[in-house]
Backbone as JSON, one array per atom type, in Angstrom:
{
  "sequence": "XXXXXXXXXXXXXXXXXXXXXXXXXXXXXXXXXXXXXXXXXXXXXXXXXXXXXXXXXXXXXXXXXXXXXXXXXXXXXXXXXXXXXXXXXXXXXXXXXXXXXXXXXXXXXXXXXXXXXXXXXXXXXXXXXXXXXXXXXXXXXXXXXXXXXXXXXXXXXXXXXXXXXXXXXXXXXXXXXXX",
  "N": [[0.84, -1.16, 0.0], [0.61, 2.16, -0.88], [0.61, 5.35, 0.26], [-2.04, 4.92, 1.16], [-3.15, 3.76, -1.08], [-3.67, 0.98, -3.24], [-1.18, -0.72, -5.03], [-1.21, -1.02, -8.64], [-0.47, -3.56, -9.66], [-1.3, -5.36, -7.76], [-3.95, -5.55, -8.1], [-4.59, -7.38, -9.96], [-6.52, -10.15, -11.1], [-6.77, -13.43, -9.57], [-4.93, -16.2, -11.03], [-6.59, -18.07, -13.59], [-8.07, -21.3, -13.39], [-7.47, -24.12, -15.5], [-9.89, -25.24, -16.31], [-11.6, -23.11, -16.27], [-11.01, -21.45, -18.31], [-12.02, -19.93, -21.25], [-12.62, -19.9, -24.75], [-14.37, -18.24, -25.84], [-15.36, -15.26, -27.34], [-17.0, -12.65, -26.35], [-19.46, -10.49, -27.63], [-21.06, -7.3, -27.84], [-24.6, -6.69, -28.24], [-25.14, -4.43, -29.58], [-27.27, -2.8, -28.82], [-29.49, -3.89, -29.99], [-32.44, -5.88, -29.83], [-32.37, -9.19, -28.58], [-29.86, -11.78, -29.05], [-26.46, -11.43, -30.2], [-25.22, -12.37, -33.44], [-23.39, -15.4, -34.06], [-20.11, -16.6, -34.7], [-18.79, -19.7, -35.18], [-15.75, -20.95, -34.41], [-13.8, -23.52, -35.21], [-11.26, -25.56, -34.21], [-8.73, -27.87, -33.71], [-6.4, -27.35, -32.36], [-5.41, -25.52, -29.62], [-3.85, -23.12, -29.48], [-3.86, -21.9, -32.1], [-6.61, -21.76, -32.37], [-7.4, -20.05, -30.23], [-5.95, -17.72, -30.9], [-6.9, -17.05, -33.53], [-9.61, -16.8, -32.95], [-9.57, -14.54, -31.36], [-8.53, -12.64, -33.19], [-10.49, -12.64, -35.27], [-12.67, -11.88, -33.73], [-11.91, -9.27, -32.99], [-11.93, -8.04, -35.5], [-14.56, -8.29, -36.26], [-16.62, -6.72, -34.69], [-19.35, -6.72, -34.15], [-20.17, -9.28, -33.82], [-20.34, -12.4, -32.03], [-17.71, -14.55, -31.22], [-17.03, -17.9, -31.03], [-14.85, -20.25, -29.9], [-14.13, -23.61, -30.53], [-13.15, -27.02, -29.9], [-12.81, -29.68, -32.23], [-13.64, -32.16, -31.25], [-15.42, -31.39, -29.27], [-17.66, -30.58, -30.6], [-19.63, -32.46, -31.14], [-21.24, -32.59, -28.91], [-22.44, -30.18, -28.98], [-25.38, -28.47, -29.28], [-27.54, -27.72, -32.06], [-27.6, -24.32, -33.04], [-29.5, -21.39, -33.39], [-28.4, -18.89, -33.67], [-26.01, -19.01, -35.02], [-24.04, -17.75, -37.51], [-21.96, -18.37, -39.17], [-19.66, -21.01, -39.75], [-16.37, -21.68, -39.1], [-13.81, -23.77, -39.96], [-10.74, -24.92, -39.02], [-8.7, -27.0, -40.48], [-6.06, -27.73, -40.67], [-3.8, -30.09, -41.66], [-5.59, -32.1, -42.12], [-8.09, -34.03, -43.9], [-11.2, -32.87, -45.31], [-13.19, -34.6, -44.54], [-12.68, -35.11, -41.88], [-14.15, -33.37, -40.44], [-16.73, -34.01, -41.0], [-19.06, -34.49, -39.5], [-19.92, -32.0, -38.84], [-20.9, -31.0, -41.13], [-23.35, -31.97, -41.8], [-26.83, -31.5, -42.58], [-28.34, -31.08, -40.25], [-28.31, -28.87, -38.7], [-30.22, -27.04, -38.02], [-33.16, -25.56, -39.1], [-33.32, -27.38, -41.38], [-31.2, -26.3, -42.77], [-27.72, -25.69, -42.71], [-25.42, -23.36, -41.24], [-23.3, -21.29, -43.36], [-20.11, -22.66, -44.31], [-16.7, -22.11, -43.82], [-13.53, -23.11, -44.7], [-10.3, -23.52, -43.4], [-7.13, -24.47, -44.43], [-4.08, -26.43, -44.64], [-3.52, -28.08, -46.66], [-2.76, -29.1, -50.06], [-4.14, -26.99, -52.44], [-5.76, -27.74, -54.72], [-6.84, -30.54, -54.52], [-8.11, -30.19, -52.03], [-9.89, -28.14, -52.61], [-11.59, -29.32, -54.51], [-12.76, -31.31, -52.92], [-14.0, -29.65, -51.01], [-15.84, -28.24, -52.6], [-17.48, -30.37, -53.4], [-18.64, -30.98, -50.97], [-20.15, -28.8, -50.62], [-19.06, -26.53, -49.37], [-18.71, -23.19, -48.44], [-16.41, -21.66, -48.7], [-12.81, -21.6, -49.03], [-9.72, -21.26, -47.54], [-6.25, -20.86, -47.54], [-4.0, -21.71, -44.91], [-1.72, -20.21, -44.76], [-2.38, -17.76, -45.67], [-2.9, -14.18, -45.74], [-4.17, -12.23, -42.98], [-6.02, -10.22, -43.65], [-7.05, -11.22, -46.03], [-8.34, -13.54, -45.12], [-10.31, -12.3, -43.53], [-11.72, -10.9, -45.52], [-12.71, -13.08, -46.95], [-14.37, -14.21, -44.99], [-16.29, -12.15, -44.68], [-17.39, -12.12, -47.26], [-18.47, -14.74, -47.5], [-20.3, -14.68, -45.38], [-22.05, -12.87, -46.41], [-23.35, -14.32, -48.24], [-21.92, -15.16, -50.42], [-19.32, -17.01, -52.2], [-16.01, -18.19, -51.59], [-13.13, -19.03, -53.19], [-9.74, -19.66, -53.9], [-8.58, -17.86, -56.65], [-6.41, -18.48, -58.35], [-6.12, -21.23, -57.97], [-8.6, -22.17, -58.87], [-8.35, -21.46, -61.57], [-6.2, -23.1, -62.33], [-7.36, -25.62, -62.0], [-9.28, -25.55, -63.98], [-7.72, -25.61, -66.26], [-6.68, -28.16, -66.31], [-6.79, -31.44, -67.8], [-9.83, -33.34, -68.21], [-10.72, -35.85, -65.77], [-12.04, -38.15, -66.52], [-12.57, -39.6, -69.62], [-14.53, -39.84, -72.55], [-15.0, -42.88, -74.33], [-15.92, -43.08, -76.83]],
  "CA": [[0.0, 0.0, 0.0], [1.38, 3.4, -0.97], [-0.26, 6.48, 0.57], [-3.42, 4.47, 1.26], [-3.61, 3.2, -2.36], [-3.15, -0.34, -3.57], [-0.5, -0.69, -6.34], [-1.97, -1.63, -9.73], [-0.17, -4.97, -9.9], [-2.0, -6.21, -6.81], [-5.35, -5.6, -8.49], [-4.79, -8.43, -10.96], [-7.29, -11.28, -10.57], [-5.96, -14.64, -9.45], [-4.9, -16.96, -12.29], [-7.72, -18.97, -13.81], [-7.82, -22.73, -13.55], [-7.65, -24.46, -16.92], [-11.3, -25.52, -16.6], [-12.34, -21.85, -16.32], [-10.6, -20.68, -19.48], [-12.95, -20.07, -22.37], [-12.17, -19.23, -25.96], [-15.47, -17.44, -26.36], [-15.14, -13.82, -27.37], [-18.35, -12.09, -26.29], [-19.65, -9.21, -28.31], [-22.33, -6.67, -27.48], [-25.67, -6.79, -29.25], [-25.26, -3.09, -30.16], [-28.55, -2.2, -28.52], [-30.58, -4.6, -30.64], [-33.06, -6.91, -29.02], [-31.89, -10.52, -28.93], [-28.43, -12.01, -28.97], [-25.66, -11.19, -31.39], [-24.93, -13.55, -34.24], [-22.19, -16.09, -33.61], [-19.23, -17.35, -35.59], [-18.15, -20.82, -34.51], [-14.41, -21.19, -34.93], [-13.49, -24.88, -34.78], [-9.86, -25.87, -34.45], [-8.28, -28.86, -32.72], [-5.24, -26.83, -31.64], [-5.82, -24.4, -28.78], [-3.12, -21.89, -29.78], [-4.41, -21.26, -33.3], [-8.03, -21.49, -32.09], [-7.49, -18.84, -29.4], [-5.43, -16.56, -31.65], [-7.81, -16.66, -34.6], [-10.85, -16.34, -32.32], [-9.3, -13.15, -30.94], [-8.39, -11.8, -34.39], [-11.8, -12.51, -35.92], [-13.49, -11.08, -32.82], [-11.5, -7.86, -33.12], [-12.3, -7.55, -36.82], [-16.02, -8.37, -36.4], [-17.08, -6.32, -33.36], [-20.78, -6.92, -33.96], [-20.43, -10.71, -33.73], [-19.73, -13.19, -30.96], [-16.9, -15.61, -31.8], [-16.91, -18.98, -30.07], [-13.84, -21.22, -30.31], [-14.4, -24.97, -30.07], [-12.36, -28.14, -30.36], [-13.67, -30.54, -33.06], [-14.23, -33.21, -30.42], [-16.51, -30.81, -28.46], [-18.79, -30.19, -31.45], [-20.68, -33.47, -31.11], [-22.14, -32.28, -27.79], [-23.02, -28.87, -29.2], [-26.71, -28.49, -29.89], [-27.68, -26.72, -33.12], [-27.91, -22.99, -32.53], [-30.08, -20.51, -34.41], [-27.65, -17.65, -33.78], [-24.76, -19.23, -35.74], [-24.06, -17.16, -38.85], [-20.85, -18.92, -39.95], [-18.78, -21.98, -39.11], [-15.02, -21.69, -39.67], [-13.12, -24.98, -39.52], [-9.32, -24.96, -39.35], [-8.39, -28.42, -40.58], [-4.61, -27.95, -40.76], [-3.49, -31.04, -42.74], [-6.62, -33.15, -42.17], [-9.07, -33.9, -44.98], [-12.49, -32.3, -44.92], [-13.99, -35.64, -43.9], [-12.43, -35.06, -40.44], [-15.19, -32.53, -39.85], [-17.97, -34.32, -41.7], [-20.23, -34.39, -38.62], [-20.36, -30.61, -38.82], [-21.43, -30.63, -42.44], [-24.69, -32.52, -41.99], [-27.82, -30.41, -42.56], [-29.17, -31.12, -39.04], [-27.95, -27.71, -37.92], [-31.32, -26.12, -37.77], [-34.37, -25.81, -39.87], [-32.99, -27.95, -42.68], [-30.02, -25.68, -43.37], [-26.63, -25.36, -41.8], [-24.79, -22.08, -41.58], [-22.22, -21.49, -44.32], [-18.86, -23.17, -43.73], [-15.45, -21.65, -44.4], [-12.48, -24.04, -44.28], [-8.9, -23.1, -43.46], [-6.39, -25.72, -44.61], [-2.68, -26.45, -45.07], [-3.42, -29.04, -47.76], [-2.66, -28.61, -51.42], [-5.44, -26.39, -52.71], [-6.61, -28.38, -55.73], [-7.68, -31.61, -53.96], [-8.93, -29.65, -50.95], [-10.96, -27.36, -53.21], [-12.56, -30.25, -55.09], [-13.47, -31.9, -51.79], [-14.84, -28.61, -50.41], [-16.95, -27.98, -53.51], [-18.38, -31.51, -53.33], [-19.35, -30.89, -49.7], [-20.86, -27.52, -50.65], [-18.43, -25.59, -48.46], [-18.82, -21.87, -49.06], [-15.13, -21.04, -48.95], [-11.59, -22.31, -48.69], [-8.61, -20.33, -47.38], [-5.01, -21.51, -47.09], [-3.6, -21.23, -43.59], [-0.62, -19.25, -44.88], [-2.93, -16.52, -46.23], [-2.88, -12.99, -44.88], [-5.37, -12.06, -42.16], [-7.0, -9.42, -44.37], [-7.7, -12.11, -46.99], [-9.27, -14.35, -44.32], [-11.45, -11.45, -43.16], [-12.51, -10.66, -46.74], [-13.43, -14.33, -47.24], [-15.43, -14.31, -43.98], [-17.35, -11.19, -45.02], [-18.02, -12.57, -48.5], [-19.28, -15.93, -47.21], [-21.43, -14.28, -44.53], [-22.98, -12.12, -47.26], [-24.0, -15.25, -49.17], [-21.04, -15.5, -51.54], [-18.38, -18.13, -52.07], [-14.63, -17.78, -51.79], [-12.12, -20.04, -53.52], [-8.6, -18.96, -54.5], [-8.7, -17.73, -58.1], [-5.31, -19.18, -59.02], [-6.41, -22.66, -57.92], [-9.72, -22.4, -59.79], [-7.83, -21.38, -62.93], [-5.39, -24.3, -62.61], [-8.28, -26.74, -62.14], [-9.96, -25.43, -65.27], [-6.76, -25.93, -67.33], [-6.34, -29.59, -66.27], [-7.69, -32.28, -68.61], [-10.81, -34.05, -67.38], [-10.26, -37.13, -65.22], [-12.7, -39.23, -67.26], [-12.8, -39.26, -71.03], [-15.42, -40.8, -73.21], [-14.27, -43.8, -75.22], [-16.67, -43.21, -78.05]],
  "C": [[0.9, 1.24, 0.0], [0.41, 4.55, -0.79], [-1.73, 6.07, 0.59], [-3.98, 3.9, -0.02], [-2.95, 1.85, -2.59], [-2.44, -0.25, -4.92], [-1.29, -1.48, -7.39], [-1.71, -3.12, -9.88], [-0.83, -5.89, -8.88], [-3.49, -6.31, -7.12], [-5.63, -6.69, -9.52], [-5.58, -9.57, -10.34], [-6.39, -12.49, -10.42], [-5.98, -15.41, -10.76], [-6.08, -17.91, -12.38], [-7.25, -20.41, -13.85], [-8.1, -23.07, -15.0], [-9.11, -24.73, -17.25], [-12.13, -24.25, -16.71], [-12.03, -21.04, -17.58], [-11.55, -20.97, -20.63], [-12.37, -19.37, -23.58], [-13.29, -18.41, -26.57], [-15.1, -15.97, -26.3], [-16.52, -13.2, -27.46], [-18.38, -10.74, -26.97], [-20.98, -8.62, -27.89], [-23.35, -6.84, -28.59], [-25.94, -5.43, -29.89], [-26.66, -2.49, -29.97], [-29.73, -2.89, -29.17], [-31.18, -5.61, -29.68], [-32.54, -8.27, -29.49], [-30.38, -10.59, -28.89], [-27.75, -11.69, -30.29], [-25.5, -12.48, -32.16], [-23.58, -14.11, -33.82], [-21.44, -16.69, -34.78], [-18.65, -18.46, -34.74], [-16.81, -21.05, -35.18], [-13.93, -22.51, -34.36], [-12.06, -25.22, -35.2], [-9.4, -26.81, -33.34], [-7.15, -28.32, -31.85], [-5.58, -25.52, -30.92], [-5.13, -23.09, -29.16], [-3.71, -21.18, -31.0], [-5.88, -20.92, -33.09], [-8.17, -20.2, -31.3], [-7.04, -17.6, -30.16], [-6.4, -16.11, -32.73], [-9.17, -16.23, -34.07], [-10.71, -14.88, -31.92], [-9.23, -12.22, -32.15], [-9.74, -11.57, -35.06], [-12.74, -11.68, -35.05], [-13.18, -9.6, -32.88], [-11.98, -7.25, -34.43], [-13.81, -7.53, -37.05], [-16.66, -8.0, -35.06], [-18.57, -6.53, -33.11], [-21.16, -8.39, -33.82], [-19.77, -11.31, -32.49], [-18.95, -14.31, -31.64], [-16.67, -16.66, -30.72], [-15.94, -20.01, -30.61], [-14.12, -22.58, -29.69], [-13.38, -25.94, -30.64], [-13.3, -29.04, -31.18], [-14.36, -31.6, -32.21], [-15.37, -32.7, -29.54], [-17.76, -30.53, -29.29], [-19.92, -31.2, -31.43], [-21.69, -33.19, -30.01], [-22.84, -30.94, -27.97], [-24.36, -28.99, -29.9], [-26.76, -27.46, -31.01], [-28.15, -25.39, -32.53], [-28.43, -22.12, -33.66], [-29.26, -19.25, -34.63], [-26.35, -17.81, -34.56], [-24.89, -18.72, -37.17], [-23.01, -17.78, -39.76], [-20.11, -19.93, -39.1], [-17.45, -21.9, -39.85], [-14.33, -22.91, -39.09], [-11.66, -24.89, -39.97], [-8.89, -26.42, -39.31], [-6.9, -28.73, -40.56], [-4.34, -28.9, -41.92], [-4.55, -32.12, -42.93], [-7.54, -32.94, -43.37], [-10.39, -33.36, -44.43], [-13.37, -33.33, -44.22], [-13.78, -35.68, -42.39], [-13.49, -34.24, -39.73], [-16.55, -32.83, -40.45], [-19.21, -34.24, -40.81], [-20.75, -32.96, -38.53], [-21.07, -30.21, -40.11], [-22.79, -31.23, -42.73], [-25.72, -31.4, -41.87], [-28.7, -30.39, -41.31], [-28.99, -29.88, -38.18], [-29.1, -26.77, -37.61], [-32.47, -26.52, -38.64], [-34.03, -26.27, -41.28], [-31.76, -27.36, -43.33], [-28.96, -25.46, -42.31], [-26.1, -23.99, -42.17], [-23.7, -22.32, -42.64], [-20.94, -21.9, -43.59], [-17.69, -22.62, -44.54], [-14.35, -22.53, -43.84], [-11.12, -23.37, -44.45], [-8.09, -24.38, -43.5], [-4.93, -25.46, -44.97], [-2.5, -27.3, -46.32], [-3.26, -28.34, -49.1], [-4.05, -28.16, -51.85], [-6.32, -27.17, -53.67], [-7.45, -29.52, -55.16], [-8.6, -31.1, -52.85], [-10.12, -28.88, -51.51], [-12.02, -28.27, -53.82], [-13.41, -30.87, -54.0], [-14.44, -30.89, -51.17], [-16.05, -28.3, -51.3], [-17.97, -29.13, -53.48], [-19.21, -31.49, -52.05], [-20.15, -29.59, -49.57], [-20.37, -26.56, -49.56], [-18.39, -24.25, -49.17], [-17.48, -21.2, -49.33], [-13.97, -21.86, -48.44], [-10.45, -21.3, -48.65], [-7.39, -21.13, -46.93], [-4.58, -20.89, -45.77], [-2.42, -20.26, -43.65], [-1.07, -17.95, -45.55], [-2.82, -15.38, -45.24], [-4.21, -12.88, -44.13], [-6.42, -11.25, -42.9], [-7.72, -10.24, -45.44], [-8.71, -13.01, -46.28], [-10.51, -13.52, -43.97], [-12.33, -11.13, -44.36], [-13.32, -11.91, -47.1], [-14.59, -14.52, -46.25], [-16.59, -13.39, -44.34], [-18.12, -11.62, -46.27], [-18.95, -13.76, -48.24], [-20.49, -15.57, -46.35], [-22.47, -13.49, -45.31], [-23.66, -13.02, -48.29], [-23.15, -15.66, -50.35], [-20.2, -16.73, -51.26], [-16.98, -17.61, -52.31], [-13.76, -19.01, -52.02], [-10.98, -19.3, -54.19], [-8.66, -19.0, -56.03], [-7.63, -18.53, -58.83], [-5.58, -20.69, -59.05], [-7.57, -23.01, -58.84], [-9.23, -22.41, -61.24], [-7.01, -22.63, -63.27], [-6.27, -25.53, -62.75], [-8.97, -26.73, -63.5], [-9.03, -25.79, -66.43], [-6.42, -27.41, -67.38], [-7.3, -30.37, -67.16], [-8.67, -33.01, -67.69], [-10.27, -35.4, -66.92], [-10.85, -38.32, -65.99], [-12.95, -38.76, -68.69], [-13.72, -40.3, -71.64], [-14.6, -41.65, -74.19], [-14.93, -43.9, -76.59], [-16.34, -42.21, -79.02]]
}
């Protein structure tokens, strides 16, 4: 105590137990009735999940960003407030998150899905298009590109890297007619 005042460093809260730590980034509803829309950010690795949850939360101040581990998603009930699901698959194939891609997410429709991946873009893009994923972003992309893809997908658009789309269009078809 200095002159009857408590030094600032003693005002810090006690450290949280690991069970109390949440990756949810709460956002205000901006005075609107009802809850804010939510982005679910799903990533198996806590470091990237927490970092990207924080970054997306800072860039989208009108949204709540909730970070989840893929294994926790099975217990998550469908939510009407989810506006976007972002899945960071790292090197895993899209099938690793197939339980999230079922249409049981609500009234017959799931929120749009944006996938972040380390995989080679061409096979990942084909797989994402077959699963009707709204967007695909490489994990080595810039943050501003990720944010642009998020905004585009949330507005109803689709985002796939142009260079990869062009290379897929130049490749010969996998099946040729024999007639």
